N, C-alpha and C positions, 0 to 999 in steps of 0.2 A: 440596402435592406434585402433586395432580392437574392443577393449572394448568400446571405445568412439563411434565408428560407430554403434555398437550393441546397446549402450545405446540410441543414438539419434534415431535410427530406431525403437526402441521399445516404443518410447514415443507416447502416444495416440494423435490422431489428435486434440482433443479439447484443449490440452495443447498448440499446435502451434497456433490454432485459438485465444486462449486467449492471447498468446504473441503478435501476430500481432495487435490485438485490443489495447493492453496496449501500445505497441510501437507507434501506430498511435496517441493515446491519449497524449503520452509523447512528440511526435514531435509537435503536435498542441499546446501543452502548452509552447512550446519554443518561440512562437510568441505572441506579445501583441494581445489581442483579447477581443471582447465583447461576453459574454456567458450568458445564463440563470444561475442563482445562483444555481438552483437545480442540474445542470449538474456537478457542482464542487463536488457534493456529491457521484458521481458514483464510482470514484477510492477508496475513503475511504471506501465506502460501500463494494466494492469487496474485499479489503484487510482485512477488519474487518470480513467479512463472511468467508474468507479463513482461518483466524486465529482461529475463533471459531469452524469451521468445523474440523480443525486439532486437536484442544483441545478435542472435544467431539466425534470424529469419528476415526481419524487416530491413535492417541496415546491413551493409556488407561487413561481416565480422572482421575485426582487426584487433591487434593487441592494444591499441589506443583506446578503443571503445570498451574492451574487456577490463583493462586496468582502471579506466575512468569509472566504470560501473562498480568494480570491486572497491575502489578507494572510497567513492561516495556511499556505498553500502556500509562500509565500516564506520564512516562518519555518521550515517543515519542510525546505525545500531547504538553508537555512543550517545546520540541525541535522544533516542528512544529510552535508553537506560536513565538518562538524566531527567527526562520527563516523568518517568514512573518510579523513580527510587523512593520518593517520599509517600507514595500511595500505600495506604493501609488496606490489607486484605485479610480475609478469613478463609479457612479451607476445611473440606471434608475429604480427607485422603481415602477413606473407605469407599466412597462413592465417586471419587475423582472430581469433586466440585470445588469451585473457588468463588468467593463473593468479592466482587470488585465494585468500587464506587462508580457512579455514572460520570461521564464526561462528554462534553460536546466535541472534544479534540479529535476523536475518531472520525466523526462525520466531516469536520473541517479537512482533515488529512485526506480522507477518501475523495472529497470533492476536489481538493488541490491536484491530486495525482490524476483523477479522471479528466479534469479540464486540461491539464498539461498534456496528457497523452492524446486527448482528443484533438487539441490544437496541432500537436506534432503530426498526428495522422492526416489531419486536413491539409496541412502544409505539404506533406508527402503526396497526397492525392492530386493536389493542383500543380506540383512541381516534382515529378518522380525523380528527377536528377539530383534533387537535394540530399538524397540518402548517401551520396558520396561526398558531401560537403562536411569537412571536419567540425565545423561550428555546429551544424545540426546533429552530427553524431555525438559530440560532446554533451550538448543540451539533453538529448534523448537519453544518453547513458547516465548522465548526472541526475536528472529528474527521477528516472527509474530507480537508480541506486540509492539515493538519499531517502526517498519515500518508502521503498521496500525495507530499507534498513531501519527506519523509524518503527515500522510495525514489527519487524523481527526483534529489535531491541526491546520494545515493550512486551512482546510475548515472552522472551527469555527472562526478563525481569519479573513478570508476573509468575512464571514458572518457578523461579527461584524463591520468590516470596511465598508461593503456594506450599513449598516444602517446609518453610519455617514459620508459617502463619498460625495464629491461634485458631482452634477448631470452631466450626460453625455449630451452634447449639442445636 
């Protein structure tokens, strides 16, 4: 138990700020709402940046890690499309607005990636040599890729639906 308390106490403040921001975004996404289309790109942008940061800064860059991330990102994009392809939206192209139904899936995905990345970062903190381990590199790249891809796939599906959607009254 003390190990977990030490782990949580040693977590940088910016990580908790990021978690609060992401949870707020996830909770907001649980309700049907009208948002500017560009705002839907924030979460995919954050997770894509985190994944690329991990690839190029956290672990030693390799073709293995890059292609693992790239492949799993494509898989995630396809899953993101599959998840949102049946969602009905309405749009207001004059003001750049889209109405999307609420879903708790966004919060679940945010928490999955946060917990996964937190666990990977903790493992790296207690065993810095692990960043050279191919198993660790694979898991890190795959988690980053698939979850970033899910959000990217959802965003581009919403963007495509936005262009074709019935107008908001």
